[in-house]
GUDOTI-316466 format. One record per residue: residue in one letter; x, y, z of N, C-alpha, C, O in turn. Coordinates in Angstrom, 3 decimals. Layout:
<pts>
('A' (X Y Z) (X Y Z) (X Y Z) (X Y Z)) ...
</pts>
This chain:
<pts>
('M' (25.542 8.807 5.177) (24.444 9.555 5.357) (23.355 8.997 4.738) (23.570 8.430 3.667)) ('S' (22.118 9.030 5.210) (21.078 8.522 4.661) (20.334 9.528 3.920) (20.452 10.657 4.395)) ('P' (19.505 9.418 2.754) (18.656 10.280 2.299) (17.522 10.729 2.974) (17.024 9.812 3.628)) ('A' (16.861 11.891 3.078) (15.789 12.130 3.675) (14.524 11.515 3.219) (14.323 11.373 2.013)) ('L' (13.698 11.157 4.062) (12.470 10.371 3.801) (11.464 11.463 3.352) (11.255 12.451 4.056)) ('T' (10.826 11.255 2.121) (9.874 12.126 1.634) (8.498 11.674 1.896) (8.263 10.472 2.021)) ('T' (7.639 12.505 1.980) (6.238 11.934 1.759) (5.877 11.810 0.331) (6.133 12.643 -0.538)) ('L' (5.269 10.712 0.178) (4.854 10.219 -1.158) (3.687 10.747 -1.745) (2.706 10.932 -1.025)) ('S' (3.645 11.044 -3.062) (2.426 11.376 -3.728) (2.316 10.384 -4.800) (3.358 9.961 -5.301)) ('P' (1.256 9.989 -5.185) (-0.208 9.800 -4.689) (-0.165 8.709 -3.709) (0.150 7.598 -4.134)) ('P' (-0.468 8.871 -2.302) (-0.591 7.883 -1.386) (-2.033 7.286 -1.165) (-3.063 7.773 -1.631)) ('L' (-1.953 6.225 -0.431) (-3.104 5.427 0.055) (-2.912 5.212 1.522) (-1.824 5.562 1.979)) ('S' (-3.768 4.707 2.309) (-3.254 4.216 3.639) (-4.061 3.302 4.499) (-5.258 3.200 4.232)) ('L' (-3.627 2.711 5.370) (-4.161 1.842 6.391) (-3.296 1.731 7.433) (-2.211 2.313 7.414)) ('S' (-3.721 0.914 8.522) (-2.910 0.775 9.670) (-3.069 -0.695 10.132) (-4.047 -1.383 9.841)) ('V' (-1.956 -1.140 10.923) (-1.865 -2.475 11.389) (-1.244 -2.612 12.961) (-0.273 -1.967 13.357)) ('T' (-1.980 -3.552 13.742) (-1.242 -3.748 15.017) (-0.748 -5.061 15.063) (-0.073 -5.374 16.043)) ('S' (-0.975 -5.932 14.131) (-0.459 -7.285 14.012) (-0.016 -7.546 12.628) (-0.258 -6.793 11.685)) ('A' (0.751 -8.827 12.542) (1.434 -9.037 11.219) (0.164 -9.508 10.430) (0.221 -9.442 9.202)) ('A' (-0.818 -9.912 10.942) (-1.976 -10.389 10.083) (-2.774 -9.072 9.480) (-3.505 -9.212 8.500)) ('R' (-2.620 -7.954 10.032) (-3.240 -6.839 9.233) (-2.407 -6.289 8.260) (-1.395 -5.663 8.577)) ('R' (-2.775 -6.484 6.997) (-2.099 -6.082 5.856) (-3.079 -4.974 5.175) (-4.276 -5.211 5.014)) ('P' (-2.511 -3.821 4.812) (-3.430 -2.864 4.082) (-3.434 -3.146 2.610) (-2.531 -3.810 2.101)) ('R' (-4.445 -2.650 1.906) (-4.780 -2.623 0.650) (-4.062 -1.607 -0.032) (-4.364 -0.421 0.104)) ('L' (-2.938 -2.072 -0.908) (-2.181 -1.017 -1.684) (-1.607 -1.599 -2.808) (-1.651 -2.826 -2.899)) ('T' (-1.030 -0.884 -3.756) (-0.425 -1.209 -4.942) (0.756 -0.564 -5.127) (0.691 0.666 -5.136)) ('A' (1.909 -1.116 -5.288) (3.284 -0.425 -5.183) (4.234 -0.724 -6.181) (4.212 -1.754 -6.854)) ('M' (5.111 0.223 -6.283) (6.247 -0.073 -7.221) (7.515 0.296 -6.139) (7.321 1.225 -5.355)) ('V' (8.513 -0.266 -6.108) (9.627 -0.087 -5.215) (10.594 0.615 -5.975) (10.925 0.214 -7.091)) ('K' (11.136 1.768 -5.388) (12.341 2.647 -6.024) (13.484 2.403 -4.923) (13.253 2.333 -3.716)) ('T' (14.574 2.302 -5.432) (15.708 2.294 -4.481) (16.678 3.439 -4.711) (16.834 3.953 -5.819)) ('E' (17.348 3.827 -3.571) (18.335 4.715 -3.667) (19.525 4.175 -2.996) (19.352 3.373 -2.079)) ('K' (20.702 4.515 -3.340) (21.990 3.975 -2.801) (22.203 4.837 -1.468) (22.060 6.057 -1.392)) ('K' (22.532 4.064 -0.545) (22.825 4.554 0.673) (24.132 4.285 1.263) (24.463 3.100 1.322)) ('Q' (24.960 5.199 1.724) (26.372 5.155 2.119) (26.280 4.226 3.258) (25.458 4.462 4.144)) ('S' (27.101 3.115 3.324) (27.059 2.364 4.552) (28.561 2.448 5.092) (29.487 2.718 4.328)) ('L' (28.736 2.216 6.369) (29.959 2.293 7.101) (30.579 0.869 6.858) (29.852 -0.110 6.689)) ('G' (31.838 0.797 6.849) (32.437 -0.640 6.939) (33.246 -0.811 5.771) (34.287 -0.161 5.686)) ('F' (32.853 -1.728 4.709) (33.711 -2.223 3.708) (33.483 -1.362 2.516) (33.813 -1.832 1.427)) ('G' (32.960 -0.151 2.562) (32.925 0.726 1.412) (31.737 0.281 0.456) (31.564 0.821 -0.637)) ('S' (31.035 -0.608 0.880) (29.909 -0.998 -0.055) (28.746 0.004 0.127) (28.635 0.775 1.080)) ('D' (27.853 -0.117 -0.969) (26.547 0.763 -0.892) (25.388 -0.212 -0.537) (25.470 -1.394 -0.872)) ('K' (24.451 0.203 0.048) (23.317 -0.510 0.449) (21.953 0.389 -0.058) (21.725 1.569 0.211)) ('K' (21.197 -0.454 -0.797) (20.042 0.085 -1.419) (18.906 0.221 -0.428) (18.598 -0.677 0.356)) ('E' (18.279 1.432 -0.510) (17.146 1.489 0.351) (15.871 1.561 -0.426) (15.661 2.387 -1.314)) ('T' (15.044 0.649 -0.034) (13.701 0.462 -0.809) (12.592 1.594 -0.588) (12.201 1.992 0.510)) ('K' (12.201 1.992 -1.727) (11.102 3.166 -1.681) (9.773 2.698 -2.219) (9.790 2.012 -3.240)) ('W' (8.656 2.983 -1.662) (7.360 2.667 -2.026) (6.944 3.711 -2.910) (7.190 4.894 -2.675)) ('H' (6.294 3.294 -3.963) (5.625 4.048 -4.986) (4.258 3.391 -5.595) (4.303 2.219 -5.967)) ('C' (3.261 4.002 -5.682) (2.074 3.293 -6.231) (2.352 2.985 -7.808) (2.971 3.786 -8.509)) ('V' (1.927 1.964 -8.216) (1.831 1.574 -9.593) (0.589 1.750 -10.147) (-0.369 1.158 -9.650)) ('E' (0.427 2.578 -11.243) (-0.813 2.681 -11.861) (-1.226 1.558 -12.481) (-0.444 0.703 -12.896)) ('G' (-2.547 1.491 -12.584) (-3.315 0.493 -13.481) (-3.408 -0.861 -12.721) (-3.577 -1.877 -13.396)) ('C' (-3.315 -0.950 -11.412) (-3.561 -2.270 -10.480) (-4.764 -2.141 -9.879) (-5.727 -2.798 -10.275)) ('G' (-4.848 -1.304 -8.878) (-6.024 -1.230 -8.134) (-6.401 -2.084 -7.187) (-7.500 -1.940 -6.651)) ('S' (-5.588 -3.066 -6.847) (-5.811 -4.139 -5.890) (-6.332 -3.520 -4.550) (-7.276 -3.947 -3.887)) ('C' (-5.529 -2.413 -4.267) (-6.336 -1.784 -2.790) (-7.603 -1.357 -2.959) (-8.174 -1.092 -1.901)) ('C' (-8.286 -1.189 -4.037) (-9.500 -0.720 -4.009) (-10.665 -1.933 -3.992) (-11.879 -1.755 -4.091)) ('K' (-10.040 -3.070 -3.857) (-10.814 -4.262 -3.593) (-11.064 -4.309 -1.954) (-10.372 -5.027 -1.231)) ('L' (-12.044 -3.531 -1.487) (-12.344 -3.457 -0.025) (-12.707 -4.706 0.826) (-12.401 -4.829 2.012)) ('Q' (-13.343 -5.551 0.144) (-13.725 -6.759 0.918) (-12.842 -7.981 0.240) (-13.114 -8.575 -0.804)) ('K' (-11.740 -8.192 1.091) (-10.629 -8.967 0.576) (-10.728 -10.279 1.149) (-9.926 -11.105 0.714)) ('G' (-11.554 -10.652 2.045) (-11.626 -11.979 2.636) (-11.110 -12.236 3.983) (-10.531 -11.312 4.554)) ('P' (-11.247 -13.414 4.592) (-10.759 -13.500 5.866) (-9.391 -13.554 6.332) (-9.020 -13.529 7.506)) ('S' (-8.586 -13.640 5.154) (-7.028 -13.494 5.670) (-6.703 -11.964 5.853) (-5.593 -11.690 6.310)) ('F' (-7.529 -10.991 5.553) (-7.428 -9.587 5.757) (-8.082 -9.073 7.104) (-8.992 -9.738 7.600)) ('P' (-7.685 -8.013 7.657) (-8.324 -7.591 8.815) (-9.737 -6.915 8.505) (-9.820 -6.174 7.525)) ('S' (-10.720 -7.122 9.219) (-12.040 -6.413 8.869) (-11.969 -4.800 9.227) (-10.990 -4.428 9.874)) ('P' (-12.749 -4.034 8.920) (-12.758 -2.541 9.250) (-12.646 -2.447 10.946) (-11.836 -1.751 11.559)) ('E' (-13.444 -3.134 11.401) (-13.489 -3.239 13.048) (-12.144 -3.517 13.563) (-11.792 -2.951 14.598)) ('E' (-11.424 -4.252 13.013) (-9.978 -4.638 13.482) (-8.980 -3.483 13.078) (-7.947 -3.273 13.713)) ('I' (-9.366 -2.750 11.972) (-8.373 -1.655 11.695) (-8.590 -0.483 12.240) (-7.655 0.215 12.633)) ('F' (-9.998 -0.076 12.346) (-10.269 1.318 12.870) (-10.687 1.354 14.416) (-11.354 0.461 14.938)) ('D' (-10.255 2.398 15.035) (-10.735 2.643 16.571) (-12.025 3.446 16.590) (-12.830 3.347 17.516)) ('D' (-12.221 4.332 15.428) (-13.292 5.286 15.513) (-14.382 4.549 14.684) (-14.117 4.135 13.555)) ('P' (-15.702 4.376 15.290) (-16.796 3.812 14.532) (-17.249 4.517 13.328) (-17.859 3.931 12.435)) ('S' (-16.939 5.856 13.288) (-17.161 6.663 12.065) (-16.301 6.169 10.800) (-16.775 6.170 9.664)) ('D' (-15.132 5.791 11.067) (-14.276 5.209 10.067) (-14.561 3.886 9.617) (-14.198 3.512 8.502)) ('V' (-15.197 3.138 10.423) (-15.785 1.795 10.105) (-17.036 2.032 9.116) (-17.132 1.502 8.009)) ('Q' (-17.888 2.824 9.631) (-19.109 3.250 8.873) (-18.684 3.833 7.514) (-19.291 3.451 6.513)) ('L' (-17.755 4.668 7.410) (-17.364 5.271 5.960) (-16.663 4.216 5.119) (-16.908 4.181 3.913)) ('Y' (-15.776 3.319 5.681) (-15.257 2.314 4.983) (-16.226 1.320 4.392) (-16.187 0.903 3.235)) ('K' (-17.054 1.008 5.274) (-18.187 0.072 4.841) (-19.264 0.587 3.658) (-19.843 -0.148 2.858)) ('S' (-19.368 1.957 3.757) (-20.222 2.701 2.710) (-19.710 2.632 1.518) (-20.427 2.562 0.520)) ('L' (-18.322 2.642 1.465) (-17.634 2.421 0.199) (-17.581 1.226 -0.629) (-17.224 1.256 -1.806)) ('I' (-17.932 0.183 -0.017) (-17.956 -1.124 -0.542) (-19.216 -1.342 -1.411) (-20.363 -1.216 -0.983)) ('G' (-18.881 -1.684 -2.687) (-19.928 -1.944 -3.618) (-20.484 -3.333 -3.615) (-19.828 -4.184 -3.015)) ('P' (-21.581 -3.678 -4.189) (-22.015 -4.990 -4.425) (-20.929 -6.166 -4.619) (-20.938 -7.267 -4.068)) ('D' (-20.054 -5.690 -5.480) (-19.000 -6.629 -5.960) (-17.787 -6.655 -5.081) (-16.852 -7.392 -5.394)) ('G' (-17.728 -5.955 -4.071) (-16.722 -5.709 -3.029) (-15.706 -4.861 -3.355) (-14.716 -4.743 -2.634)) ('W' (-15.864 -4.228 -4.424) (-14.809 -3.174 -4.761) (-15.233 -1.828 -4.353) (-16.420 -1.729 -4.043)) ('C' (-14.518 -0.788 -4.291) (-14.867 0.538 -3.866) (-15.824 1.097 -5.014) (-15.605 0.939 -6.216)) ('I' (-16.877 1.749 -4.489) (-17.804 2.379 -5.342) (-17.082 3.535 -6.147) (-17.612 3.980 -7.165)) ('H' (-15.938 3.993 -5.714) (-15.204 4.945 -6.693) (-14.120 4.443 -7.408) (-13.321 5.267 -7.855)) ('Y' (-13.940 3.307 -7.599) (-13.020 2.642 -8.318) (-13.627 2.303 -9.928) (-14.558 1.532 -10.161)) ('E' (-12.966 2.965 -10.796) (-13.498 2.922 -12.252) (-12.758 1.790 -12.705) (-11.545 1.884 -12.892)) ('K' (-13.523 0.490 -12.942) (-12.831 -0.545 -13.415) (-12.176 -0.508 -14.844) (-11.169 -1.156 -15.127)) ('S' (-12.802 0.259 -15.658) (-12.415 0.429 -17.042) (-11.060 1.073 -17.177) (-10.279 0.714 -18.058)) ('T' (-10.777 2.021 -16.313) (-9.582 2.874 -16.330) (-8.560 2.514 -15.284) (-7.412 2.956 -15.305)) ('R' (-9.069 1.615 -14.284) (-8.430 1.232 -13.013) (-7.918 2.432 -12.285) (-6.747 2.478 -11.907)) ('K' (-8.791 3.434 -12.073) (-8.576 4.684 -11.386) (-9.492 5.037 -10.392) (-10.638 4.604 -10.510)) ('C' (-9.194 5.771 -9.392) (-10.176 6.289 -8.333) (-10.961 7.633 -8.837) (-10.339 8.676 -9.036)) ('S' (-12.147 7.544 -8.997) (-12.734 8.775 -9.464) (-12.750 9.964 -8.403) (-13.022 11.106 -8.773)) ('I' (-12.473 9.691 -7.167) (-12.304 10.790 -6.227) (-10.965 10.877 -5.624) (-10.778 11.276 -4.475)) ('Y' (-10.059 10.503 -6.413) (-8.528 10.435 -5.913) (-8.192 11.792 -4.996) (-7.807 11.610 -3.841)) ('P' (-8.303 12.836 -5.390) (-7.829 14.193 -4.562) (-8.588 14.082 -3.241) (-8.087 14.453 -2.180)) ('E' (-9.763 13.581 -3.336) (-10.624 13.827 -2.100) (-10.820 12.355 -1.307) (-11.620 12.205 -0.383)) ('R' (-10.075 11.453 -1.755) (-10.190 10.066 -1.014) (-9.979 10.249 0.522) (-9.290 11.120 1.054)) ('P' (-10.719 9.237 1.151) (-10.388 9.257 2.770) (-9.084 9.208 2.987) (-8.292 8.829 2.124)) ('Y' (-8.729 9.600 4.208) (-7.246 9.306 4.670) (-6.798 7.850 4.634) (-5.622 7.599 4.372)) ('F' (-7.570 6.991 4.855) (-7.219 5.488 4.944) (-6.980 4.868 3.682) (-6.621 3.696 3.579)) ('C' (-7.201 5.745 2.588) (-6.799 5.332 1.323) (-5.597 6.004 0.805) (-5.364 6.128 -0.398)) ('R' (-4.847 6.430 1.746) (-3.402 7.131 1.321) (-2.332 6.398 2.042) (-2.354 6.087 3.232)) ('V' (-1.325 6.143 1.119) (-0.222 5.307 1.623) (0.890 6.327 2.039) (1.756 6.707 1.251)) ('E' (0.809 6.693 3.194) (1.735 7.666 3.872) (2.257 6.993 5.313) (1.655 6.147 5.975)) ('P' (3.413 7.547 5.577) (3.902 7.018 6.788) (3.043 7.379 7.954) (2.856 6.508 8.804)) ('E' (2.499 8.549 8.099) (1.655 8.800 9.252) (0.382 7.913 9.227) (-0.070 7.511 10.299)) ('V' (-0.153 7.623 8.178) (-1.187 6.838 8.140) (-0.995 5.370 8.706) (-1.731 4.785 9.501)) ('F' (0.101 4.940 8.142) (0.474 3.518 8.407) (1.026 3.463 10.143) (1.083 2.420 10.794)) ('K' (1.342 4.644 10.590) (1.722 4.632 11.952) (0.379 4.434 12.768) (0.143 3.607 13.648)) ('S' (-0.415 5.390 12.253) (-1.749 5.570 13.126) (-2.636 4.287 13.013) (-3.221 3.855 14.006)) ('L' (-2.723 3.713 11.851) (-3.545 2.456 11.836) (-2.872 1.263 11.974) (-3.483 0.284 12.403)) ('F' (-1.586 1.184 11.648) (-0.971 -0.267 11.809) (0.297 -0.196 12.781) (1.018 -1.183 12.922)) ('G' (0.521 0.908 13.392) (1.725 0.881 14.087) (3.091 0.873 13.615) (4.054 0.793 14.378)) ('V' (3.179 0.958 12.316) (4.399 0.956 11.493) (5.232 2.168 11.683) (4.854 3.263 11.268)) ('K' (6.347 1.996 12.295) (7.375 3.256 12.407) (7.708 3.721 11.093) (7.668 3.000 10.096)) ('E' (8.061 5.018 11.097) (8.344 5.746 9.866) (9.528 5.068 9.091) (9.569 5.047 7.861)) ('K' (10.460 4.532 9.875) (11.777 4.013 9.236) (11.428 2.753 8.692) (12.236 2.260 7.905)) ('N' (10.418 2.148 8.943) (9.869 0.760 8.227) (8.673 0.978 7.301) (8.060 0.004 6.863)) ('F' (8.330 2.206 6.996) (7.210 2.526 6.192) (7.305 1.855 4.840) (6.404 1.141 4.399)) ('H' (8.485 2.124 4.170) (8.569 1.578 2.760) (8.768 0.077 2.476) (8.417 -0.446 1.418)) ('K' (9.283 -0.500 3.370) (9.412 -1.970 3.276) (8.097 -2.446 3.656) (7.660 -3.346 2.938)) ('E' (7.348 -2.054 4.627) (5.990 -2.650 5.007) (4.949 -2.262 3.925) (4.045 -3.052 3.652)) ('A' (5.055 -1.090 3.318) (4.048 -0.749 2.262) (4.251 -1.758 0.980) (3.287 -2.247 0.392)) ('C' (5.509 -1.993 0.645) (5.734 -2.879 -0.374) (5.298 -4.409 -0.013) (4.741 -5.153 -0.821)) ('S' (5.607 -4.731 1.205) (5.072 -5.938 1.537) (3.491 -6.103 1.545) (2.896 -7.096 1.126)) ('F' (2.898 -4.945 2.101) (1.330 -4.906 2.058) (0.824 -5.106 0.663) (-0.097 -5.896 0.454)) ('C' (1.456 -4.339 -0.416) (1.148 -4.323 -1.780) (1.218 -5.734 -2.275) (0.288 -6.350 -2.796)) ('R' (2.321 -6.136 -2.071) (2.556 -7.662 -2.659) (1.483 -8.663 -2.181) (0.786 -9.323 -2.952)) ('D' (1.420 -8.711 -0.882) (0.187 -9.489 -0.378) (-1.209 -9.243 -0.847) (-2.046 -10.137 -0.976)) ('T' (-1.414 -7.946 -1.102) (-2.796 -7.717 -1.540) (-2.872 -8.092 -3.094) (-3.883 -8.620 -3.557)) ('I' (-1.839 -7.815 -3.813) (-1.817 -8.092 -5.144) (-1.981 -9.747 -5.308) (-2.701 -10.226 -6.184)) ('K' (-1.345 -10.437 -4.507) (-1.252 -11.853 -4.705) (-2.788 -12.370 -4.371) (-3.326 -13.209 -5.094)) ('S' (-3.414 -11.831 -3.278) (-4.701 -12.242 -2.996) (-5.842 -11.859 -3.798) (-6.842 -12.575 -3.856)) ('I' (-5.728 -10.649 -4.483) (-6.685 -10.183 -5.446) (-6.469 -10.724 -6.803) (-7.444 -11.153 -7.419)) ('Y' (-5.320 -10.746 -7.321) (-5.157 -11.167 -8.841) (-4.478 -12.536 -8.771) (-4.556 -13.214 -9.795)) ('G' (-3.805 -13.063 -7.695) (-3.143 -14.306 -7.853) (-1.721 -14.110 -7.945) (-1.157 -13.101 -8.368)) ('P' (-1.084 -15.384 -7.420) (0.524 -15.335 -7.363) (1.137 -15.297 -8.812) (2.319 -14.984 -8.953)) ('N' (0.369 -15.603 -9.851) (0.880 -15.746 -11.218) (0.358 -14.538 -12.163) (0.464 -14.593 -13.388)) ('S' (-0.207 -13.460 -11.487) (-0.987 -12.536 -12.372) (-0.126 -11.507 -12.990) (0.985 -11.300 -12.501)) ('K' (-0.547 -10.817 -14.060) (0.182 -9.631 -14.656) (0.453 -8.632 -13.684) (1.549 -8.071 -13.672)) ('E' (-0.515 -8.334 -12.799) (-0.364 -7.192 -11.848) (0.901 -7.579 -11.011) (1.761 -6.715 -10.843)) ('L' (1.066 -8.852 -10.467) (2.268 -9.176 -9.591) (3.418 -9.103 -10.532) (4.419 -8.581 -10.040)) ('H' (3.521 -9.514 -11.806) (4.499 -9.428 -12.700) (4.898 -8.017 -12.889) (6.092 -7.724 -12.953)) ('N' (3.983 -7.142 -12.979) (4.284 -5.654 -13.311) (4.887 -5.057 -12.096) (5.721 -4.170 -12.279)) ('F' (4.548 -5.459 -10.696) (5.056 -5.051 -9.532) (6.346 -5.387 -9.563) (7.203 -4.507 -9.478)) ('N' (6.686 -6.743 -9.692) (8.038 -7.345 -9.644) (9.059 -6.620 -10.669) (10.202 -6.275 -10.369)) ('S' (8.474 -6.460 -11.868) (9.267 -5.811 -12.879) (9.616 -4.394 -12.394) (10.758 -3.978 -12.588)) ('S' (8.707 -3.631 -11.780) (8.830 -2.439 -11.511) (9.981 -2.327 -10.462) (10.823 -1.433 -10.548)) ('I' (9.989 -3.255 -9.475) (11.039 -3.313 -8.349) (12.366 -3.622 -8.963) (13.355 -3.056 -8.498)) ('R' (12.497 -4.480 -9.983) (13.820 -4.748 -10.529) (14.357 -3.558 -11.348) (15.526 -3.183 -11.254)) ('N' (13.365 -2.933 -12.227) (13.794 -1.774 -13.056) (14.122 -0.760 -12.076) (15.111 -0.089 -12.373)) ('S' (13.528 -0.464 -10.945) (13.869 0.797 -10.105) (15.290 0.536 -9.286) (16.001 1.416 -8.802)) ('S' (15.499 -0.749 -9.257) (16.873 -1.212 -8.438) (18.146 -1.081 -9.215) (19.240 -1.143 -8.654)) ('S' (18.004 -0.893 -10.554) (19.167 -0.853 -11.344) (19.864 0.470 -11.565) (20.884 0.523 -12.254)) 
</pts>
């Protein structure tokens, strides 16, 4: 039997219709054992959770390897809202760099929430693939923003290892 999928708190979100579209997220992976049929072995299921103190998802202008707001959103008002949040340095105007936290977290836009429903609407990610895709999106974003040898990526990888044991 597989554990029930629960909505995560505190989420962020985005959506993708192709593999090139990766959302801006920061994550920690948590695993749960899942009974498997066959040889009596257990299979671990990856769970996405935000890792505090990263903020890579708050870098709104990520560059040409990431989709533009026009490629992500169908509604022009979402495109306009997203663009209005971009500060002169490319970071969200609500991102507090000194604390690495969102100043409007409880009232943040829906596309800043990492939730299965948001990933499905924006990126076409099925609920059963949500955790795997959210983790992948976070890893790609962290590497792009902070680099492949960054402390942020190290923290992410460490969180994955620690939650898997």
